[in-house]
Each structure stands twice: as C-alpha cells, then as structure tokens.
VOTI-8983 format. One record per residue (C-alpha): x, y, z; residue number from 1; residue in three letters. Coordinates in nm, 4 decimals, padded with zeros to 6 digits. Each point is the difference from the previous one (the first is absolute). Example, Ala and Ser with C-alpha at 12.3 -4.5 7.8 and 13.67 -1.06 7.14 Angstrom:
<sites>
01.2300;-00.4500;00.7800;1;ALA
00.1370;00.3440;-00.0660;2;SER
</sites>
This chain:
<sites>
09.5290;08.0093;17.1010;1;MET
00.3181;-00.1513;00.0201;2;GLU
00.2534;00.3130;00.0821;3;HIS
00.2979;00.1049;-00.1336;4;GLY
00.2029;00.0681;00.3385;5;GLY
-00.0131;00.2312;00.3057;6;ALA
-00.1672;00.3279;-00.0985;7;ALA
00.2080;00.3180;-00.0644;8;PRO
00.0158;00.3258;00.1567;9;ASP
-00.0267;00.1617;-00.3283;10;ARG
-00.1367;-00.0836;-00.3716;11;VAL
00.0955;00.2141;-00.2903;12;TYR
-00.2136;-00.0726;-00.3030;13;LEU
00.0252;00.3115;-00.2239;14;ASP
00.2408;-00.1242;-00.2065;15;TYR
-00.1354;00.1835;-00.2876;16;ALA
00.0058;00.3291;00.1709;17;GLY
00.3873;-00.0595;00.0908;18;PHE
00.1996;-00.3182;00.0080;19;SER
00.3233;-00.0267;00.2460;20;PRO
00.3209;00.0554;-00.1566;21;VAL
00.1386;-00.3146;-00.0044;22;ASP
00.3457;-00.0293;00.2293;23;PRO
00.1536;-00.1448;-00.2897;24;ARG
-00.0752;00.3254;-00.2378;25;VAL
00.1400;00.2035;00.3075;26;LEU
00.3260;-00.2082;00.0186;27;ALA
00.0706;00.0771;-00.3525;28;VAL
-00.1206;00.3843;00.0002;29;MET
00.2417;00.0840;00.3235;30;ARG
00.3116;00.0405;-00.1886;31;PRO
-00.1596;00.2352;-00.2489;32;PHE
-00.1126;00.2026;00.2839;33;LEU
00.3265;00.0113;00.2085;34;GLU
00.2815;-00.0277;-00.2008;35;ALA
00.1549;00.2110;-00.3210;36;GLY
-00.2230;-00.0671;-00.3113;37;ILE
-00.0044;00.2025;-00.2744;38;GLY
-00.2078;00.1779;-00.2288;39;ASN
-00.1240;-00.2525;-00.3080;40;PRO
00.0077;00.2594;-00.2201;41;SER
00.3519;00.1179;00.0824;42;ALA
00.3300;-00.1567;-00.1932;43;SER
00.2465;-00.0734;00.2886;44;HIS
00.0357;-00.3376;00.1547;45;SER
-00.2497;00.0511;00.2691;46;LEU
-00.2435;00.1287;-00.2552;47;GLY
00.0636;-00.3437;-00.1904;48;SER
-00.0310;-00.1769;00.2645;49;GLU
-00.3838;00.1601;00.0655;50;ALA
-00.0716;-00.0704;-00.3634;51;ARG
00.0477;-00.3755;00.0281;52;GLU
-00.2169;-00.0030;00.3267;53;SER
-00.2695;00.1735;-00.1675;54;LEU
00.0108;-00.2130;-00.3670;55;GLU
00.0369;-00.3013;00.2840;56;ALA
-00.3500;00.1029;00.1591;57;ALA
-00.1194;00.1014;-00.3301;58;ARG
00.0509;-00.3969;-00.1401;59;ALA
-00.1559;-00.1615;00.2982;60;LYS
-00.3231;00.2410;00.0163;61;VAL
-00.0373;-00.1122;-00.4664;62;ALA
00.0152;-00.3803;00.1375;63;ARG
-00.2860;00.0517;00.2450;64;LEU
-00.1853;00.1519;-00.2597;65;VAL
00.1167;-00.2458;-00.2872;66;GLY
00.1641;00.2739;-00.2426;67;GLY
00.2447;00.1429;-00.1398;68;ALA
00.2394;00.2329;00.2660;69;ALA
00.0504;00.2981;-00.2221;70;PRO
-00.3489;00.0408;-00.0016;71;GLY
-00.0266;00.0077;00.4152;72;VAL
-00.0343;00.4002;00.1123;73;ILE
00.0456;00.0775;00.3531;74;PHE
-00.2556;00.2215;00.1871;75;THR
-00.0523;00.1466;00.3365;76;SER
-00.3352;-00.2703;-00.0047;77;GLY
-00.2723;-00.1580;-00.1324;78;ALA
-00.1924;00.3244;-00.0708;79;THR
00.2395;00.1826;-00.1984;80;GLU
00.0575;-00.2599;-00.1547;81;ALA
-00.3784;-00.0007;-00.1147;82;ASN
00.0583;00.3300;-00.0865;83;ASN
00.2713;-00.0224;-00.2363;84;LEU
-00.1286;-00.2961;-00.1506;85;ALA
-00.3416;00.1463;-00.0484;86;ILE
00.1165;00.3486;-00.0555;87;ARG
00.2523;-00.0940;-00.1448;88;GLY
-00.2056;-00.1929;-00.2999;89;VAL
-00.2697;00.2249;-00.0618;90;ALA
00.1798;00.3298;-00.0460;91;LEU
00.2463;-00.0836;-00.2008;92;ARG
-00.1079;00.0523;-00.3685;93;GLY
-00.0894;00.3713;00.0106;94;GLY
-00.3884;00.1211;-00.0356;95;ASP
-00.0704;-00.3334;-00.1534;96;ARG
-00.3744;-00.1573;00.0871;97;PRO
00.1151;-00.2510;00.3121;98;ARG
-00.2505;-00.2493;00.1793;99;HIS
00.0583;-00.1746;00.3431;100;ILE
-00.1430;-00.2901;00.0917;101;VAL
00.0036;-00.1338;00.4011;102;THR
-00.2621;-00.1514;00.2166;103;SER
-00.2122;00.1037;00.3146;104;ALA
00.2107;-00.2193;00.2335;105;ALA
00.3920;00.1515;-00.0593;106;GLU
00.1760;00.1748;00.2580;107;HIS
-00.0539;00.3832;00.0346;108;ILE
00.3163;00.0665;-00.0717;109;SER
-00.1601;-00.1309;-00.3448;110;VAL
-00.3167;00.1297;00.0080;111;LEU
00.0930;00.4086;00.1137;112;ASN
00.2784;-00.0073;-00.2806;113;LEU
-00.2216;-00.1022;-00.3071;114;CYS
-00.2884;00.2632;00.1561;115;ARG
00.2799;00.2744;00.0098;116;ASP
00.0989;-00.1535;-00.3491;117;LEU
-00.3871;00.1322;-00.1602;118;GLU
00.0854;00.3263;00.0758;119;LYS
00.3263;-00.0099;-00.1997;120;ALA
-00.2445;-00.1411;-00.3756;121;GLY
00.0371;-00.3508;00.1329;122;CYS
-00.3496;-00.2069;-00.0212;123;THR
-00.0027;-00.3122;00.2230;124;VAL
-00.2228;-00.2656;00.0386;125;SER
-00.0160;-00.1645;00.3484;126;ILE
-00.1421;-00.3656;-00.0299;127;LEU
-00.2731;-00.1425;00.2896;128;PRO
00.1090;-00.3320;00.1950;129;VAL
-00.2128;-00.2579;00.0820;130;ASP
-00.0716;-00.1324;00.3623;131;ALA
00.3171;-00.1280;00.0554;132;GLU
00.1990;00.2908;-00.1446;133;GLY
00.1389;-00.1436;-00.2890;134;ARG
00.0040;00.1911;-00.3865;135;VAL
-00.1512;-00.1903;-00.2913;136;ASP
00.2551;-00.0516;-00.2096;137;PRO
-00.2633;00.0491;-00.3463;138;GLU
-00.0629;00.3582;00.1975;139;ALA
00.3443;00.0906;-00.0975;140;VAL
-00.0494;-00.0789;-00.3186;141;ARG
-00.3220;00.1327;-00.1145;142;ARG
00.0909;00.3630;00.1589;143;VAL
00.2897;-00.0038;-00.1816;144;LEU
00.0542;00.2639;-00.2891;145;ARG
00.2565;00.1761;-00.2542;146;PRO
00.1241;00.2260;00.2263;147;GLU
00.0372;-00.2242;00.3185;148;THR
00.3167;00.0263;00.1572;149;VAL
00.0429;-00.1693;00.2825;150;LEU
-00.2033;-00.2837;00.2095;151;VAL
00.1038;00.0197;00.3274;152;SER
-00.1536;-00.2885;00.2338;153;ILE
00.1301;-00.1181;00.3296;154;GLY
00.1426;-00.3597;00.0376;155;ALA
-00.2340;00.0218;00.3907;156;ALA
-00.1965;00.2158;00.1777;157;CYS
00.1827;00.1240;00.3212;158;ALA
-00.3559;-00.0083;00.1806;159;GLU
-00.1606;-00.3041;-00.0810;160;ILE
00.3006;-00.2276;-00.1671;161;GLY
-00.1683;-00.0904;-00.3216;162;THR
00.2910;-00.1179;-00.2488;163;LEU
-00.0931;00.1244;-00.3910;164;GLN
-00.0145;-00.1894;-00.3000;165;PRO
00.3424;00.1473;-00.1315;166;LEU
00.0798;-00.2336;-00.2342;167;GLY
-00.3639;00.0027;-00.1608;168;ASP
00.0103;00.4111;00.0042;169;ILE
00.3601;-00.0293;-00.1630;170;ALA
-00.1166;-00.2047;-00.3008;171;ARG
-00.2073;00.2483;-00.0738;172;ILE
00.2072;00.3006;00.0747;173;THR
00.2978;-00.1514;-00.2158;174;ARG
-00.2572;-00.0846;-00.2886;175;ALA
-00.0925;00.3792;-00.0588;176;ALA
00.3460;00.1497;00.0962;177;GLY
-00.0732;00.2050;00.3131;178;VAL
00.2266;-00.0479;00.2642;179;PRO
-00.1159;-00.1638;00.3551;180;PHE
00.1034;00.1537;00.3145;181;HIS
-00.0251;-00.2304;00.3307;182;VAL
-00.0042;00.1475;00.3360;183;ASP
00.1619;-00.3570;00.1424;184;ALA
00.0516;00.1332;00.4049;185;VAL
-00.0815;-00.3053;00.2351;186;GLY
-00.0294;-00.1724;-00.2738;187;ALA
00.3931;-00.1099;-00.1208;188;LEU
00.1862;-00.2486;00.1406;189;GLY
-00.3609;-00.1389;00.1564;190;ARG
-00.2087;-00.0973;-00.3142;191;VAL
00.2109;-00.0600;-00.3827;192;PRO
00.0025;00.3351;-00.2005;193;VAL
00.2617;-00.0611;-00.2286;194;ALA
-00.0366;00.3495;-00.1755;195;GLY
00.2057;-00.1388;-00.3253;196;ASP
-00.1812;-00.3492;-00.0048;197;ALA
-00.3242;00.1641;00.0169;198;VAL
00.0055;00.2705;-00.2312;199;GLY
00.0127;00.2864;00.2764;200;LEU
00.2025;00.3416;-00.1539;201;ASP
-00.0003;00.1652;00.3595;202;LEU
00.0423;-00.1382;00.3180;203;VAL
-00.0528;00.1822;00.3382;204;THR
00.1414;-00.0854;00.3100;205;LEU
00.0705;00.0919;00.3991;206;SER
00.3517;-00.0652;00.2078;207;SER
-00.2050;-00.0345;00.3421;208;ASN
-00.3078;-00.2375;-00.1611;209;ASP
00.3141;-00.2392;-00.0473;210;LEU
00.1735;00.0917;00.3569;211;TYR
00.2401;00.2573;-00.1345;212;GLY
00.0141;00.3389;00.1549;213;PRO
-00.2325;00.2644;-00.0832;214;PRO
-00.0037;00.2768;-00.2418;215;GLY
00.1414;-00.2027;-00.2918;216;ALA
-00.1569;-00.1819;-00.2779;217;GLY
00.0542;-00.0682;-00.3996;218;ALA
-00.1975;00.0225;-00.3011;219;LEU
00.0937;-00.2924;-00.2217;220;TRP
-00.0815;00.1154;-00.3877;221;VAL
00.0630;-00.2521;-00.3100;222;ARG
00.2315;00.1053;-00.2536;223;PRO
-00.1533;00.1962;-00.2760;224;GLY
-00.2314;00.2004;00.2214;225;ILE
00.0542;00.3746;00.0179;226;LYS
-00.0858;00.2082;00.2714;227;LEU
00.0337;00.3978;00.0899;228;LEU
00.1723;00.0517;00.2949;229;PRO
-00.1513;00.1677;00.3352;230;GLN
00.3084;00.0562;00.1728;231;MET
00.2472;00.2447;-00.1941;232;LEU
00.3939;00.0495;00.1407;233;GLY
00.2949;-00.1803;-00.0815;234;GLY
-00.1336;-00.2781;-00.2218;235;GLY
00.0261;-00.3102;00.2764;236;GLN
-00.1885;-00.3134;-00.0719;237;GLU
00.0657;00.0299;-00.3870;238;GLY
-00.1779;00.3714;00.0390;239;GLY
-00.3166;-00.1020;00.1375;240;TYR
00.0355;00.0556;00.3253;241;ARG
00.2143;00.2498;00.0613;242;SER
00.2297;00.0483;00.3822;243;GLY
00.2679;-00.2079;00.1731;244;THR
-00.1420;-00.3206;00.0715;245;GLU
-00.0522;-00.0704;00.3773;246;ASN
00.2368;-00.2716;-00.0092;247;LEU
-00.0113;-00.1683;00.3223;248;PRO
-00.4123;-00.0476;-00.0521;249;ALA
00.0759;-00.1508;-00.3373;250;LEU
00.2686;-00.2183;00.0872;251;VAL
-00.2523;-00.1273;00.2642;252;GLY
-00.2838;-00.0151;-00.2384;253;LEU
00.2582;-00.2430;-00.2116;254;GLY
00.0051;-00.1764;00.2863;255;VAL
-00.3444;-00.0369;00.0832;256;ALA
-00.1003;-00.1160;-00.3668;257;ALA
00.2403;-00.2837;00.0350;258;GLU
-00.0899;-00.1029;00.3046;259;LEU
-00.4322;-00.0206;-00.1440;260;MET
00.1126;-00.1325;-00.2633;261;ARG
00.2093;-00.2475;00.1488;262;ALA
-00.3010;-00.1082;00.3096;263;GLU
-00.2238;-00.0144;-00.2958;264;ALA
00.1701;-00.3122;-00.1513;265;GLY
-00.0075;-00.1380;00.3729;266;HIS
-00.3500;-00.0021;00.0480;267;GLY
-00.0281;00.2945;00.2422;268;GLU
-00.3241;00.1191;-00.2703;269;PRO
-00.1704;-00.3211;00.1506;270;ALA
00.0770;00.0076;00.3692;271;ARG
-00.1285;00.3705;-00.0334;272;LEU
-00.3561;-00.1666;-00.1890;273;ALA
-00.0243;-00.2606;00.2809;274;ALA
-00.0272;00.2389;00.2625;275;LEU
-00.2296;00.2400;-00.1871;276;ARG
-00.2335;-00.2862;-00.0558;277;ASP
-00.0106;-00.1187;00.3854;278;ARG
-00.0521;00.3835;00.0630;279;PHE
-00.2858;00.0527;-00.2265;280;VAL
-00.1833;-00.3180;00.0207;281;GLY
00.0306;00.0479;00.3953;282;ALA
-00.1293;00.3207;-00.0258;283;LEU
-00.2626;-00.0436;-00.2082;284;ALA
-00.1419;-00.2759;00.2436;285;ALA
00.0429;00.2036;00.3576;286;SER
-00.1508;00.3100;-00.1360;287;ILE
-00.3407;00.0641;-00.1343;288;PRO
-00.0474;00.2329;-00.2995;289;ASP
00.4145;-00.0450;-00.0485;290;CYS
-00.0052;-00.0086;-00.4121;291;ARG
00.3081;-00.0384;-00.1626;292;LEU
00.1194;00.2895;-00.2682;293;THR
00.1275;-00.0869;-00.3371;294;GLY
00.0344;-00.3642;-00.1712;295;SER
00.1099;-00.2647;00.2362;296;ARG
00.1706;-00.2055;-00.2671;297;VAL
00.1868;00.2431;-00.2141;298;ASP
00.1328;00.2011;00.2826;299;ARG
00.3345;00.1312;00.1710;300;LEU
00.1234;-00.2773;00.2228;301;PRO
00.0737;00.2074;00.2713;302;HIS
-00.3311;00.2327;-00.0074;303;HIS
-00.3015;-00.0073;00.2291;304;ALA
-00.2988;00.2503;-00.0324;305;SER
-00.3033;-00.0147;00.1179;306;PHE
-00.3343;00.2486;00.0266;307;VAL
-00.2036;-00.0701;00.3367;308;LEU
-00.3313;00.1843;00.0703;309;ARG
-00.1097;00.1511;00.3103;310;GLY
00.3756;00.1430;00.1309;311;VAL
00.2090;00.2782;-00.1602;312;LYS
00.3070;-00.1046;-00.0529;313;ALA
00.1877;00.2788;00.1840;314;ASP
-00.1160;-00.0941;00.3105;315;SER
00.0661;-00.3930;-00.1145;316;VAL
00.3571;00.1270;-00.0485;317;LEU
00.0385;00.2021;00.3042;318;LEU
-00.1032;-00.3269;00.2421;319;ASP
00.2280;-00.2226;-00.2218;320;LEU
00.2802;00.2523;00.0698;321;ASP
-00.0503;00.0083;00.3680;322;LEU
-00.0015;-00.3974;00.0004;323;CYS
00.3651;00.0241;-00.1941;324;GLY
-00.1647;-00.0406;-00.3510;325;VAL
00.1260;00.2026;-00.2835;326;SER
-00.2415;-00.0256;-00.3104;327;ALA
-00.1498;00.2897;-00.2356;328;SER
-00.3179;00.1068;-00.1675;329;SER
00.1234;-00.0424;-00.3816;330;GLY
00.2701;00.1908;-00.1569;331;SER
00.1879;00.2123;00.2545;332;ALA
00.0557;00.2580;-00.3190;333;CYS
-00.3967;-00.0202;-00.0221;334;ALA
-00.0245;00.0236;00.3926;335;GLU
00.1465;00.4078;-00.0006;336;ARG
-00.2796;00.1128;-00.2512;337;THR
-00.2648;-00.0749;00.2512;338;GLY
-00.2404;-00.1461;-00.2837;339;THR
-00.1941;-00.2596;-00.0202;340;PRO
00.2097;-00.2998;-00.1928;341;SER
-00.0291;00.0365;-00.3455;342;HIS
00.0818;-00.3564;-00.0707;343;VAL
-00.2806;-00.1045;00.2597;344;LEU
-00.2718;00.2272;-00.2187;345;ARG
00.1688;-00.1901;-00.3281;346;ALA
-00.1344;-00.3381;00.1002;347;ILE
-00.3115;00.1277;00.0980;348;GLY
00.0462;-00.0158;00.4251;349;CYS
-00.2972;00.1657;00.1567;350;ALA
00.1171;00.3423;00.2092;351;PRO
-00.0664;-00.1733;00.3228;352;GLU
00.2436;-00.2793;-00.0705;353;GLU
00.2442;00.2254;-00.1710;354;ILE
00.0414;00.1705;00.3667;355;GLU
00.0625;-00.3437;00.1338;356;GLY
00.2947;-00.0915;-00.2194;357;SER
00.3108;-00.1716;00.1732;358;LEU
00.3148;-00.1215;-00.2201;359;CYS
00.2909;-00.2529;00.1624;360;PHE
00.2767;-00.0316;-00.1873;361;THR
00.2542;-00.2986;00.0948;362;LEU
00.4190;00.0608;-00.0884;363;GLY
00.3005;-00.1676;00.0331;364;ARG
-00.0154;-00.0501;00.3873;365;TRP
-00.3398;-00.0967;00.0575;366;SER
-00.1295;-00.3279;00.1846;367;THR
-00.2232;-00.2114;00.1017;368;LEU
-00.0401;00.0997;00.3243;369;ALA
-00.0317;00.3794;-00.1108;370;GLU
-00.2801;-00.1294;-00.2325;371;VAL
-00.1858;-00.1821;00.2896;372;ASP
00.0453;00.2920;00.2946;373;ALA
-00.1876;00.2752;-00.2559;374;VAL
-00.2688;-00.3228;-00.0275;375;LEU
-00.0026;00.0000;00.3426;376;ASP
-00.0262;00.3795;00.0444;377;ARG
-00.1993;00.1278;-00.2384;378;LEU
-00.3594;-00.1673;00.0017;379;PRO
-00.0625;00.1179;00.3606;380;PRO
00.1008;00.3450;-00.1447;381;ILE
-00.2348;00.0022;-00.2616;382;VAL
-00.2847;-00.1730;00.1753;383;ALA
00.0604;00.2977;00.3362;384;ARG
00.0017;00.2563;-00.2969;385;LEU
-00.3149;-00.1346;-00.1245;386;ARG
-00.1558;-00.0231;00.3031;387;ALA
00.0333;00.3353;00.1246;388;LEU
-00.0980;00.1644;-00.3751;389;ALA
-00.3782;-00.1425;00.0742;390;LEU
-00.2766;00.1754;00.0663;391;PRO
-00.0765;00.0435;00.4022;392;ALA
-00.3128;-00.1915;00.1095;393;PRO
-00.3335;00.2367;00.0618;394;ARG
</sites>
C-alpha cells in the first residue's frame, strides 16, 4: 500500500460526533464575545448592530439550505429544531386526528419524540428500511392518510451514512399536500439538499456539524407552513423560539454555513469521498468478516461504518484510543442510552454484528496519512481481540 506520509501521533475520525470549530469561525465570533455587543431586540444602536449581524447570519444559513432567509428559525441545536418541527406541526390544530410518518432508521431525537406524541393522541407510522437503510418512497405513498400531518425522514443516517431519496419522497408529499420535514444534519454542505428546489418544507441543521460552535442550530421553514411555538417568552425568532438569541454562536453558525457552501463548490466532498473509498476498500481487504453497513454508492462522502464479527466495539475503540485513534460505534446520542443500535437492528444486523459496530467519519482536516495510520493500526487490534475471544483448547 502506498502511504500518505509520516504517521500522525493522533488521528481524529469522529467528526459526526463532534467537529472541531474552524479557526476562521472563531475569529469572527471573538469580537462578539469580547467587545460591547447589544441585545438584538434592543432599540439602541448596539441593538441595531446586533440585529444586523443576526440577520446576516440568517441569510448565510438560508443560502446553504437553499431557501428564503425569513424561514430560518435559530435554535440551540438540531434536537430542539427537530422538536420544534415535529411538535410544532403535530400539535397545531387542536384535537383533530393527527398522523405522523417516519422511519425506523431516524435519529433518536425524532423517534423518541414521535413515541411521546403518541401519548398526546397522535398516531405514528414507522416505516421499515431496506438492508442499506433506505426508505422506499412508495411505502411513504401507501401509508399516507387524510389525517397525515407530517412526514419526517432524515437526509442521511448518522450511523450508517445512507442517503435517502428526498426528491422522490418530496414529490409524493407535495402531491398529497403533506408537509415534509428533513433532518439534514451531516448532509448539508456535503451532498445537495436544496430545500426549495427539492420541495422540502422543514429542514433541521446543526452548527457543529458545519464546523461551527456547539449549542446552536436552526430550523428552516417554507413560507406558509405554520408551527405551534415550543418556547414562549418575548417573541424572538418570529415568535417561534423565544429567548435572547445566542448572538456569538449564531454569527459563528452563519460563517460556518458560508464556508461549507464555498468548500462544497471547490471539491471538498469529492476529496473526502476519495479518502473514504480508500479506507473502505483497504479495510474490507485487510480484516476478514468486516462488512460495510449502509449503501456503498448513495452515501455521505465522509462516512465509513462497519460491523465486525468476533469482537466488541468497546474493546476495539479502547485499543484504538490507546494507540492514538478516536472513532465511535455510531451515534453519540444513541451511545449514551447503552441500548443496541436501533438502526443496525432495522437493517437486519445480527446481535453479534451489532456488538462489533464501528463508525469512522472524516472531516475538513482529515488527511491521507491519517487514513493510512488507521489502516495500519486497526487490523492487528481486531486480530488480537479475536484471538483472545477464542475458546481455550482442551
């Protein structure tokens, strides 16, 4: 194997779990943290300057999403944006029958919310996915009812990287007059989403997945879609999300969105896809019983995930960490629950495969040398752990 240079001491391949904040984003945020900045709702000159900065950030986010700036509602992150989108649509309109459609491979912030809404009288259809984690658009069509108020399908799965056929689903929901919500975390700036052009109605995004500060996000809402506010107070963000805006973080989100849009046009997704393909091909060739999860073709460009029989992910990740590699076993939010991955179960993985699930996500600072360093370090770790797991000879 031709290597990409000297092996680095530390390799970070968990960008889907947490992305380092880009120094260019920090540079723009710093004056908003250090200097005198007003409240965007204030009437004095500092307040006006703050409002201008906030609206500039809103316009930058809208350009990344592919929609109109007035539709951007700033939130504390993707989980809050998902809650605003799904609760906001489902609970608007009183006690009428309400039916929600989602899939078995969604993020837990969507699935747990839908289960909670069932307690409020909603009915929920959870669609199965195929062996690659893909939703069948025709299954969406078949399950729609007169009382369906929302379809919520993520642009891509954070655990296995599969991209969903958003355009096909959007044509079905648009024809039926049903709002379509898309959690686009991980996809925006890496694959085309284009909310207006594709026909999406609500789009969730996260600042940190764009190399912006954590604790910030947004929900883009198509004009004409009405929501029930989930946070009441002073009426900020058009009355949909009250509370004084976190201006430094939101300015950072705007810069991060602008940088993602620019780099997408300069080939960054293709660069990451080339590194990913090298990694996927070499790992499958060097580790027996190493199976890629998700689609090999319709996949996030920075995402590689596998199941390995005969090892436990926790042991592999610990050994990787000890030799300088940071990776994960899937969604960081899901890992906190300590329960087996619902996504891997949904695509038909056996329990022993789920125990050995690994996820590697590349990012803006990933290099060929880092990829090759993991390819050197991981196979011996798996071989050693498999040998230890073999029963002792009699």
